[in-house]
C-alpha positions as CSV (number, residue, x, y, z in Angstrom):
1,M,199.6,133.5,60.4
2,R,196.2,131.8,59.9
3,F,192.8,133.1,61.1
4,P,190.2,130.3,61.1
5,E,187.5,132.7,62.3
6,L,187.7,134.5,59.0
7,W,187.4,131.3,57.0
8,I,184.4,130.2,59.1
9,Q,182.6,133.4,58.4
10,S,183.6,133.6,54.7
11,S,182.4,130.1,54.2
12,A,179.0,130.9,55.8
13,L,178.8,134.1,53.6
14,S,179.4,132.0,50.4
15,L,176.8,129.4,51.5
16,N,174.1,132.0,52.3
17,R,174.8,133.8,49.0
18,L,174.3,130.5,47.2
19,K,171.1,129.8,49.1
20,M,169.8,133.3,48.1
21,D,170.6,132.6,44.5
22,V,168.8,129.3,44.5
23,I,165.8,130.8,46.2
24,A,165.7,133.6,43.6
25,E,165.8,130.9,40.9
26,N,162.9,129.1,42.6
27,I,160.8,132.3,42.7
28,A,161.6,133.2,39.1
29,N,160.5,129.7,37.9
30,A,157.4,129.5,40.1
31,D,155.1,129.3,37.0
32,S,157.5,127.5,34.6
33,T,155.6,124.6,33.1
34,R,158.4,123.9,30.6
35,A,161.7,123.7,32.5
36,R,163.2,120.6,30.9
37,F,162.5,118.1,28.2
38,E,162.4,114.5,29.6
39,N,161.0,111.3,28.1
40,G,159.6,113.1,25.1
41,Q,157.6,115.7,27.0
42,W,158.1,119.0,28.8
43,Q,158.4,118.8,32.6
44,P,157.6,121.6,35.0
45,Y,160.3,123.2,37.1
46,R,160.9,121.5,40.5
47,R,161.9,123.5,43.6
48,R,165.7,123.2,44.3
49,M,167.4,123.3,47.7
50,V,171.0,123.7,48.8
51,V,172.3,120.8,50.8
52,Q,174.8,122.0,53.3
53,Q,177.3,120.3,55.5
54,A,180.0,121.1,58.0
55,A,183.4,121.7,56.5
56,P,186.1,120.3,58.7
57,L,189.7,121.0,57.8
58,S,190.8,118.2,55.4
59,F,194.0,116.3,55.9
60,K,195.4,117.8,52.7
61,E,194.6,121.3,54.0
62,M,196.2,120.5,57.3
63,L,199.4,119.3,55.5
64,N,199.5,122.4,53.3
65,N,199.1,124.7,56.3
66,A,201.2,122.7,58.7
67,K,203.9,125.4,59.1
68,R,201.4,128.1,59.9
69,M,198.9,126.1,62.0
70,T,198.9,126.4,65.8
71,S,198.8,123.3,68.0
72,A,195.1,124.2,68.9
73,E,194.1,124.4,65.2
74,T,195.9,121.1,64.5
75,A,194.1,119.4,67.4
76,R,190.8,120.7,66.1
77,A,191.5,119.4,62.7
78,V,192.6,115.9,64.0
79,R,189.4,115.7,66.0
80,G,187.4,116.6,62.9
81,E,185.8,119.6,64.5
82,V,183.9,122.0,62.3
83,I,185.6,125.1,61.1
84,G,183.2,126.2,58.4
85,V,180.2,125.2,56.2
86,R,179.9,124.4,52.5
87,A,177.3,123.4,50.0
88,S,177.6,119.7,49.3
89,G,175.2,119.8,46.4
90,M,171.7,120.6,45.2
91,K,168.6,118.6,45.7
92,E,165.2,118.8,44.0
93,D,162.2,118.9,46.3
94,D,160.2,115.7,45.7
95,A,156.9,117.3,46.9
96,P,154.1,116.8,44.4
97,L,153.6,119.3,41.6
98,R,150.5,121.6,41.7
99,R,147.6,120.5,39.4
100,V,145.6,123.5,38.2
101,Y,142.5,123.2,36.0
102,D,143.1,125.4,33.0
103,P,141.9,123.8,29.7
104,T,143.1,126.8,27.7
105,H,146.7,126.5,28.7
106,P,149.0,125.0,26.0
107,D,150.4,122.5,28.5
108,A,147.0,121.2,29.7
109,D,146.5,117.4,29.6
110,R,143.4,115.8,28.1
111,E,141.4,116.5,31.3
112,G,142.4,120.2,31.2
113,Y,144.9,120.1,34.1
114,V,148.3,121.8,34.0
115,L,151.2,120.7,36.2
116,Y,152.8,123.7,37.9
117,P,156.1,123.8,39.9
118,N,156.0,122.7,43.5
119,V,157.3,126.2,44.5
120,D,155.5,127.7,47.5
121,L,156.1,131.5,47.2
122,P,155.5,132.3,50.9
123,R,157.8,129.6,51.9
124,E,160.5,130.9,49.5
125,M,160.1,134.4,50.8
126,I,160.6,133.1,54.4
127,D,163.7,131.1,53.3
128,L,165.0,134.2,51.5
129,L,164.5,136.3,54.6
130,S,166.3,133.7,56.8
131,A,169.2,133.4,54.4
132,S,169.5,137.2,54.1
133,R,169.5,137.6,57.9
134,A,172.1,134.9,58.3
135,Y,174.2,136.7,55.6
136,E,173.9,140.0,57.5
137,A,174.8,138.3,60.8
138,N,177.9,136.8,59.2
139,V,178.9,140.2,57.7
140,T,178.6,141.7,61.2
141,A,180.7,138.9,62.8
142,L,183.3,139.2,60.0
143,S,183.6,143.0,60.6
144,A,183.9,142.5,64.4
145,T,186.6,139.8,63.9
146,K,188.5,142.1,61.5
147,A,188.3,145.0,63.9
148,M,189.6,142.8,66.8
149,L,192.5,141.5,64.6
150,Q,193.3,145.1,63.6
151,K,193.3,146.2,67.2
152,T,195.6,143.3,68.1
153,L,198.1,144.3,65.5
154,E,198.0,147.9,66.7
155,I,198.6,146.7,70.3
156,G,201.5,144.6,69.0
157,R,203.1,147.6,67.3
158,S,203.1,149.7,70.4
């Protein structure tokens, strides 16, 4: 027996956990002026973002689960309807880096300016709160689905 509701919720949990990890990395590197070495010089960290997309059931998954799928699930898969979400990759924010005048900083240019990451801490905190709330909502939905399925099994036994 297959329960697509559980897969939908677990895929959302995984995506939101990844988002929270990436946001934590952004916050941790908000002042990193030496994140990577490119073209003979150190480059500041650039804010990263998770690119998400709908995750329809693939044809291969449909074939693998053909014996267990109901006709309604098969019809949804054939129509390409969404039955989950996933991260399709990471993307660097192309917003300009922050220029701060600090001639005493070891990474200052000839004019005394230092390039800092394009990480906006209030924005990151809002994104973290949003991802955290989405995670909590999915945990609640997963618990409710699990309770309903358990109740269904109990009714079936009696």
